[in-house]
C-alpha positions as CSV (number, residue, x, y, z in Angstrom):
1,X,87.7,130.7,127.9
2,X,90.5,130.0,125.4
3,X,91.8,126.5,125.4
4,X,95.1,125.4,123.9
5,X,94.9,122.3,121.8
6,X,97.7,119.8,121.8
7,X,99.1,118.6,118.5
8,X,98.1,115.1,117.7
9,X,99.2,112.5,115.1
10,X,96.5,111.9,112.5
11,X,95.7,108.3,111.8
12,X,95.4,107.0,108.2
13,X,91.6,106.5,108.4
14,X,91.1,109.9,109.9
15,X,93.4,111.4,107.2
16,X,91.2,109.8,104.5
17,X,88.1,111.1,106.2
18,X,89.6,114.6,106.2
19,X,90.2,114.4,102.5
20,X,86.7,113.2,101.8
21,X,85.0,115.7,104.1
22,X,84.9,118.6,101.6
23,X,83.3,116.3,99.0
24,X,80.7,115.1,101.5
25,X,79.9,118.7,102.4
26,X,79.6,119.7,98.7
27,X,77.3,116.7,98.0
28,X,75.2,117.6,101.0
29,X,74.9,121.3,100.0
30,X,74.0,120.5,96.3
31,X,70.4,119.8,95.5
32,X,69.6,116.1,95.2
33,X,68.7,114.7,91.7
34,X,65.1,115.4,91.0
35,X,64.8,117.8,94.0
36,X,63.6,121.4,93.7
37,X,66.7,123.0,92.0
38,X,65.2,126.5,92.5
39,X,65.8,126.2,96.2
40,X,69.3,127.7,96.2
41,X,70.7,129.8,99.0
42,X,74.0,130.6,100.6
43,X,75.3,127.9,102.8
44,X,78.5,129.3,104.1
45,X,79.8,132.8,104.9
46,X,83.2,133.8,106.2
47,X,82.9,137.5,107.2
48,X,86.3,139.2,106.7
49,X,85.9,143.0,106.8
50,X,87.9,144.7,109.5
51,X,86.5,147.3,111.9
52,X,88.5,150.0,110.0
53,X,87.1,148.8,106.6
54,X,83.6,148.9,107.9
55,X,84.0,152.3,109.5
56,X,85.6,153.8,106.3
57,X,82.9,152.3,104.0
58,X,80.1,153.5,106.3
59,X,81.6,157.0,106.5
60,X,81.7,157.2,102.7
61,X,78.1,156.0,102.5
62,X,76.9,158.5,105.1
63,X,78.8,161.4,103.5
64,X,77.4,160.5,100.1
65,X,73.9,160.5,101.4
66,X,74.4,163.9,103.0
67,X,75.4,165.2,99.5
68,X,72.3,163.7,97.8
69,X,74.3,160.7,96.3
70,X,73.7,157.0,96.6
71,X,76.8,155.0,97.6
72,X,76.2,151.6,99.2
73,X,78.8,150.7,101.8
74,X,77.9,147.0,101.3
75,X,78.7,147.3,97.5
76,X,82.0,149.0,98.4
77,X,83.0,146.2,100.9
78,X,81.8,143.5,98.4
79,X,84.0,145.1,95.7
80,X,87.0,145.1,97.9
81,X,86.3,141.5,99.0
82,X,86.3,140.2,95.5
83,X,89.6,141.9,94.9
84,X,91.1,140.5,98.2
85,X,89.5,137.1,98.0
86,X,87.5,137.8,101.1
87,X,90.6,138.5,103.2
88,X,91.1,142.0,104.6
89,X,94.5,141.4,106.2
90,X,96.1,144.0,103.9
91,X,93.1,146.4,103.7
92,X,93.8,149.8,102.3
93,X,91.4,152.7,102.4
94,X,92.4,153.8,98.9
95,X,91.0,150.6,97.5
96,X,87.6,151.5,98.9
97,X,88.0,155.0,97.5
98,X,88.8,153.7,94.0
99,X,85.5,151.8,93.9
100,X,83.6,154.8,95.3
101,X,85.1,157.0,92.6
102,X,84.1,154.4,90.0
103,X,80.5,154.4,91.2
104,X,80.4,158.2,90.8
105,X,82.0,158.2,87.3
106,X,80.0,155.2,86.0
107,X,83.0,152.8,85.6
108,X,82.2,150.6,88.6
109,X,81.3,147.5,86.5
110,X,84.6,147.7,84.6
111,X,86.6,147.7,87.9
112,X,85.0,144.4,89.1
113,X,87.4,141.6,88.2
114,X,85.1,138.7,89.2
115,X,81.4,139.5,88.8
116,X,80.2,136.2,90.3
117,X,82.4,136.6,93.4
118,X,81.2,140.2,93.8
119,X,77.5,139.1,93.7
120,X,78.2,136.5,96.3
121,X,79.8,139.0,98.7
122,X,77.1,141.5,98.0
123,X,74.5,139.1,99.1
124,X,76.5,137.7,102.0
125,X,77.6,141.0,103.4
126,X,74.1,142.4,102.8
127,X,72.8,139.7,105.1
128,X,75.4,140.5,107.8
129,X,75.2,144.3,107.6
130,X,71.8,145.0,106.1
131,X,70.3,146.3,109.3
132,X,73.2,148.4,110.4
133,X,73.0,151.5,108.3
134,X,70.1,153.5,106.9
135,X,67.1,155.7,107.7
136,X,65.7,155.7,111.2
137,X,64.1,157.9,113.8
138,X,66.1,158.5,117.0
139,X,64.0,158.7,120.1
140,X,65.6,160.5,123.1
141,X,64.1,160.8,126.5
142,X,65.6,163.4,128.8
143,X,65.9,163.3,132.6
144,X,62.5,165.0,132.9
145,X,60.8,162.5,130.7
146,X,60.4,164.7,127.7
147,X,60.7,162.7,124.4
148,X,62.1,164.1,121.2
149,X,62.1,162.4,117.8
150,X,64.7,163.1,115.1
151,X,64.9,161.5,111.7
152,X,68.4,160.5,110.7
153,X,70.5,158.5,108.3
154,X,73.5,156.5,109.5
155,X,74.4,153.9,112.1
156,X,71.3,152.3,113.6
157,X,73.0,149.7,115.7
158,X,74.9,149.7,119.0
159,X,77.7,147.9,120.9
160,X,76.2,145.1,123.1
161,X,77.5,146.5,126.4
162,X,76.4,149.7,128.0
163,X,78.8,152.7,128.3
164,X,80.6,153.3,131.5
165,X,81.3,149.6,132.1
166,X,84.8,148.3,131.4
167,X,85.2,145.1,129.5
168,X,87.9,143.0,127.7
169,X,87.6,140.8,124.6
170,X,89.6,139.0,122.0
171,X,88.9,137.2,118.8
172,X,87.9,133.8,120.2
173,X,85.5,132.7,117.5
174,X,86.2,129.1,116.5
175,X,88.1,128.1,119.7
176,X,87.4,124.7,121.2
177,X,84.6,124.0,123.7
178,X,84.1,120.7,125.4
179,X,81.0,120.9,127.6
180,X,78.4,118.3,126.4
181,X,80.5,117.5,123.4
182,X,83.6,118.8,121.6
183,X,82.7,121.8,119.4
184,X,83.7,125.1,118.0
185,X,82.9,128.4,119.8
186,X,80.4,130.1,117.6
187,X,80.3,133.5,119.3
188,X,82.2,136.4,120.7
189,X,82.9,136.7,124.4
190,X,83.0,140.1,126.1
191,X,84.3,139.8,129.7
192,X,82.9,142.3,132.2
193,X,81.4,142.5,135.7
194,X,78.2,140.6,136.7
195,X,75.3,142.9,136.2
196,X,76.7,144.9,133.3
197,X,73.7,146.0,131.2
198,X,73.4,144.2,127.9
199,X,72.2,146.3,125.0
200,X,70.2,145.2,121.9
201,X,72.6,145.5,119.0
202,X,69.9,145.8,116.3
203,X,66.1,146.2,116.5
204,X,64.0,143.1,116.1
205,X,61.7,140.8,118.0
206,X,62.4,138.4,120.8
207,X,62.3,134.9,119.3
208,X,63.8,132.9,122.2
209,X,63.9,133.6,125.9
210,X,64.7,131.3,128.9
211,X,67.2,128.6,129.9
212,X,69.6,126.8,127.6
213,X,72.0,124.4,129.3
214,X,74.9,125.7,127.1
215,X,74.1,129.4,127.2
216,X,72.4,129.6,130.6
217,X,69.8,132.4,130.7
218,X,69.8,133.6,127.1
219,X,68.0,135.9,124.6
220,X,67.4,135.4,120.9
221,X,66.4,138.4,118.8
222,X,65.5,138.1,115.1
223,X,66.0,141.1,112.8
224,X,62.9,142.4,111.1
225,X,64.0,141.1,107.7
226,X,64.5,137.6,109.2
227,X,68.1,137.3,108.1
228,X,69.9,137.9,111.4
229,X,69.5,136.1,114.7
230,X,71.3,137.7,117.6
231,X,72.1,135.4,120.6
232,X,73.0,136.8,124.0
233,X,74.0,134.2,126.5
234,X,75.3,133.6,130.1
235,X,73.1,136.3,131.6
236,X,72.9,137.0,135.3
237,X,71.6,134.5,137.8
238,X,68.2,135.4,139.5
239,X,67.8,138.6,137.4
240,X,68.9,137.9,133.8
241,X,66.4,140.1,131.8
242,X,64.9,143.5,131.5
243,X,61.2,143.6,130.7
244,X,61.1,141.0,128.0
245,X,58.8,138.3,126.6
246,X,58.8,136.2,123.5
247,X,57.4,138.1,120.6
248,X,58.2,141.5,122.0
249,X,59.6,144.1,119.6
250,X,62.8,145.7,120.9
251,X,64.7,148.6,119.6
252,X,68.4,149.0,119.1
253,X,69.9,150.7,122.1
254,X,67.4,149.1,124.6
255,X,68.7,147.4,127.7
256,X,67.6,143.8,127.4
257,X,69.4,142.0,130.2
258,X,72.4,141.8,132.5
259,X,75.7,140.0,132.1
260,X,76.4,137.0,134.3
261,X,77.9,133.5,134.6
262,X,75.0,131.1,134.0
263,X,75.1,128.0,131.8
264,X,76.8,124.6,131.4
265,X,74.1,123.0,133.4
266,X,70.9,121.1,132.7
267,X,69.5,122.6,135.9
268,X,68.1,126.2,135.6
269,X,69.7,129.3,137.2
270,X,73.1,127.8,137.8
271,X,76.4,129.6,137.6
272,X,78.8,127.1,136.0
273,X,80.7,129.5,133.8
274,X,84.0,130.3,135.5
275,X,84.4,133.9,134.4
276,X,81.5,136.4,133.9
277,X,81.0,137.3,130.3
278,X,78.5,137.9,127.6
279,X,78.5,135.4,124.7
280,X,77.3,137.4,121.7
281,X,76.4,135.5,118.6
282,X,75.1,136.3,115.2
283,X,73.5,133.6,113.0
284,X,72.7,134.2,109.3
285,X,69.5,132.7,107.9
286,X,69.0,132.5,104.2
287,X,66.5,129.7,104.4
288,X,64.2,128.6,107.3
289,X,65.9,125.2,107.4
290,X,69.2,126.8,108.5
291,X,67.9,128.3,111.8
292,X,68.2,125.1,113.9
293,X,69.5,122.7,111.2
294,X,72.9,121.2,110.5
295,X,73.8,124.0,108.0
296,X,73.9,126.9,110.5
297,X,76.0,130.0,109.6
298,X,77.5,131.9,112.6
299,X,79.5,135.0,112.1
300,X,82.5,136.2,114.0
301,X,81.4,139.4,115.8
302,X,84.8,140.5,117.0
303,X,85.4,143.1,114.2
304,X,81.8,144.3,114.4
305,X,82.0,145.0,118.1
306,X,85.3,146.8,117.5
307,X,83.6,148.8,114.8
308,X,80.8,149.7,117.2
309,X,83.2,150.7,120.1
310,X,82.0,154.4,119.9
311,X,78.3,153.3,119.7
312,X,77.7,152.5,123.4
313,X,74.6,153.8,125.1
314,X,74.6,154.9,128.7
315,X,72.4,153.1,131.2
316,X,70.5,154.8,133.9
317,X,69.0,153.2,137.0
318,X,65.2,153.2,137.5
319,X,64.3,151.2,140.5
320,X,65.7,147.7,140.1
321,X,66.3,148.1,136.4
322,X,68.8,149.8,134.1
323,X,67.3,151.7,131.1
324,X,68.7,153.7,128.3
325,X,67.3,157.0,127.1
326,X,67.9,156.4,123.4
327,X,65.9,154.1,121.1
328,X,66.2,153.5,117.4
329,X,62.9,153.4,115.6
330,X,63.8,151.5,112.5
331,X,62.0,152.3,109.3
332,X,61.4,148.5,108.9
333,X,59.8,148.2,112.3
334,X,56.3,146.7,112.2
335,X,53.4,149.0,113.1
């Protein structure tokens, strides 16, 4: 839930500490003298593209692919980001189109004002969006159990809540949390009814499953390239999961669990969340040390879930479970 923080007077020692903090962070992030200087990786990402920017860039990429052209939506967004300084508050579609035209006529490099910044956004946005667009096989099972497979190019991810279930959400990333200790909210909350089917956003394998006192019953799914870790938390009491186990490969569009109110308790299977909701998180991992270390990178999913608002799968009841009839068989899926 959103909490309003009171304005407080900053003491002199705290003020000095705030001034020194960026330097401390910088010194921490830089390789130590004599250490392996080849071990360099991104340590911070602020993902700024709006839903409109992502939808426009993806549409240009897909249209180009249909015409036999190569036009990377990630390159387009990275080019606009280096122009905007990473802020998309004043996004204009014509800026994307300018870079798309430049790729086609061979003048793209000359349009990039800051090559270093472009390369940074290209890698950072590639980590966030790398599994969302591309070649895949769509598996559809009809009501009679017949299965069809269709090869496609385009969106291969889905909204985290099934179609037909109402929900509310707002951009609550970074808000204050106090259970256990004071901290920032590093996810995106989607408020809906208990039992709403939760959908795998991207294909991957189940890396974590079980109880966490902060997230309650939760699921952690790692993308096949290892760069994205999706965290689904506060799942339903008594029946949080679909047929899952650690190590299982899941496909985008699969029903993986059910929304609930569990968490904020060291004791398992307790509803201590006041309002039922799904906490959806996305962690980027450029180096194994980041996964559970002090230098974790969590991305605000609000604009991404808005972008995927039309990508909601319908859930069907089969006995005690909800299932979807669509699966994405990613080209990077292990055999």
